[in-house]
N, C-alpha and C positions, 0 to 999 in steps of 0.2 A: 398551531395545534387546532384541530377541528373541535366542534362542539361535542361530538361523540367521544373523542379521546379525553376531553375535559371531564365529561360525565363519568367515564370509566375510571378516571383517576380519583374523582371525588367519592365514588362508590367502593373504592379499594380494590377494583379489578386489576389495576396497574399499580405496582409498588414504587416504581422509580420513574420520575419524569424524564431522566436521561434516556431511559429505554424508549420512550415515545419519540424523543428528539432523534435518536439513532434510526428508528424505523421510518420516521418522516424523511430523514436525510437519505436513507437507502432507497425509498420510493422515488424521491426526487432524482437521485442519481440514475435509477433504472429508467425513468422517463427520459432523462437527457440522453442516456445511451441508446434508448430505443429510437429516438429521433435521429441520432447519428449525423446531425448536420444537414439532413435532408428537409426540404420544404414539406409542409403538411400534405399528407396523402401519398408521400413517397417513402420507400424504405430500401433496404439492400436489394430486395428482389425486383423492385420496380424502378430503381434509380436509372436503369438504362433507357427508360422511356423519356428521360429529360430531353427537352430540345437542346441540341448541342450548340455551343457558341459558334458564330461565323468566323472561325479562324482559318489560317492556311491549312491546318491539319484536318479540318472538318469540311472544307469546301469540296463538294463532290467532283466538279469538273477539274478543280485544281489537283486533286488526288489522282484522277484518271490521267491527267496530263503527265504527272510524275511517273505513273506506272508505265505508260507507253514510252516515255523518254528513257527511263532506266532499263526497261526490258529490251529496247532496241540497242542500247549501248552494250548490255551484257551479251545479247545475241551476237553482236558484231565481234566482241572479244572471243566468244566461243568459236565462231567461224574462223577467226584468225588462227586460233590454236589448232583446230582441226586441219586447216589447210597446211599449217606447218608440219604436222604429223604426217599428212598424206605425202607431202613433198619429200620428207625424209625416207618414207617407205619406198617411194619410187626410186630415190637415189640409191638406197641399199640394194634394191632389187637389180638395178643396173650393175652395181659392183659385183653382186653375187653371180650375175650372169657371166661375167668375165671369168670368175673362178670356175664356173661350170664348164666353160669352153676349154679352160686349161686342163681340168680333170678329165674331160672327154678325150682330149689329145693324149693325155698320159695313159688312159685305159687302152686306147688304140695301140700306143707304142708298146706297152708291156704285154698286151695280147700277142702282138707280133713276135716279141722277144721270147715269150714263154713257149710259143709254137716252134720257133726255130731252135731254142735251147731249153728243152724240157727238163734237162738235168740241173739247171740253175734255179735253186729254190728262191733266190732273192727276187727274180723276175716275177715268180708266182706270188710271192708275198706282197710286193709292190703293186701288182695288179689287183689283188684282193683289197688292199688298203685304199687304192684310188677308186675302185668301184663302190666301196662303202662310203667314202667321202662324197662321191658324186650323187649317191642316193640321198645322203643327208642334205646336200646343197639343193637338190631338186625339191625335197620336202619343205625346206626353208622358204624357197621361192613361192611354193603354193601357199604357205602360211602368210607370207607378205601380201600376196595377191588377195587372199581372203580378207585380210585385215583392211586392205585398201577398199575392197567392195563394201565392207561393213561401215567404213568411214563415209563412203558415198551415201549409204543408206541413212546414216545419222544426219548428214547435211540435208538430205531430202526431207527427213522428219522435222528438222529445224525450220524448214520453210513454213510450217504451220504457225510458228511464232509470228511471222509477218502477217499471216491471215488473222490471227487473234488481235494483233495490233490494229489492223484495219477495222475489225469489228468494234473494238473499243473506241476508235476515232469516230466511227459512225454513230455510236451512242452519244459521244460528246457533242457531235454536230446536232443531233436531235435535241439534246438537252439545252444546248445554247439557243437553238431555234425556238424552242418552247419558252425559254426565259425571255427572249426578245419579244415573242408574241404576247406574253403576259404583261410585260412592261408597256408595250404599245396599247394593249387592251385597257389598262388602268391609267393611261395618260389623261391628263386634264388640260383644259385650255388656260387655266389660271395657275400660276406658280403657288406653291404651298405657303410661302411667306406672305403672299398677297391675299390669301383667303380670309374671309370673315371668321372670327372666332366662333367655335361651336357653342351652342347654348348648353349651360350646365343643368338646367331644369326645363322640362317641357311638360305640357299638360298630359296627365295620365301617369306620371311618375308616382310610385307608391312609397318611395323613401327619398330621403335627401342626403344619404351617405355617398360622398364623392371621394374618389381616390385623387390625392394631390399629385403634382408632378414628381415630387420626391418619392412618394409611395410607388409610383409606376417605375421610376428609374431603379429604385431599390429592388422591386420585384424582378425586373429584367436582369439586373446584376446578379441576383440570386440564382436565376435559372441559367445564367451564362457561366457560372462557376464550374 
């Protein structure tokens, strides 16, 4: 209880001390909820600014490698499916062409029969049926050919996936080169474990507050969550 709450209670402004305790508990609960488990200075709106932990899920080059590997595998699967469809269309087109040849021969036959025997209605009927079937078969062949051309267009478009993969790989190579350059730039002639311990206080320090090793590890663990 604060001094202000105590004075208010003594002056009769607050009748029940339980009311004060409930308000204090509510304020404390609100503060806890407002923090939300984030370090000081962070909230729900700024939590995405946290430095991400260096796990396999957050390593940039690692993720890009996964993207290129998975996209290449999926593109290969798509090409296999498209190639299978294209082969089936070509096979059906060849089969249908044999049907067209047969129908064409039938049309010629019934045309001759209808000319020589115009009084026989069966010849005229068969001629009409075969001509209609021949037209349907020719339209189907055109549809199969158009579908085959569309599939070829899809395969051409899919080639851009390989270009995108090459662009990502180029980015990866640049990032790796920069990483190696930075590592080389900060290299020292002395191993870290052989270096002299850094001074904890030097002339000109305005305070003596030092972060212990445990404090630093706790802070890193907090940001790494």
